[in-house]
C-alpha angles and dihedrals in degrees: 000000000000125000116251112255115249113242108247091194094068096051110035138047109270091223108043104011096239112153105256090220088067090054087051089059089062097037128035093215092063111229128350114336087215095056122004090205090075134057123240090252092062105032135032142139090024097302144070113276090225103026096172095051113126125221090252092051091050091050090050092048092050093046091051092049093047091051090048092055092048103258109158113258096243092051092045091053091048091052094049091050088064094059096087089061093059121105097253094053101033089066090057099049 
C-alpha cells in the first residue's frame, strides 16, 4: 500500500514554493489576503508583484534566496525543480 501524496497546493505558495507558514511568521494574515494560495512576496493588491517574471527567472530567484539563507545546494535545486508544477506556472506550460 502506498502513502497518500501530500497536497503541495495547501502548504506552499503557488508561485515560488515558499512554505506559507513561513510567510505567516512575517504577516499575521498568512499569505496574500487577495489569494491565500500565494505568499505576500509574490501576490498583493490583486495582482502578481512581478507579473512579467518567467518560470526560469522565478527558479533563479528562488535558488539565489535559498543559497543566501544557507539551504544546501542539492536541497535548493530539488526545491526549485518543483516550481513548474505550481499553479502559476502549470497554466503556462
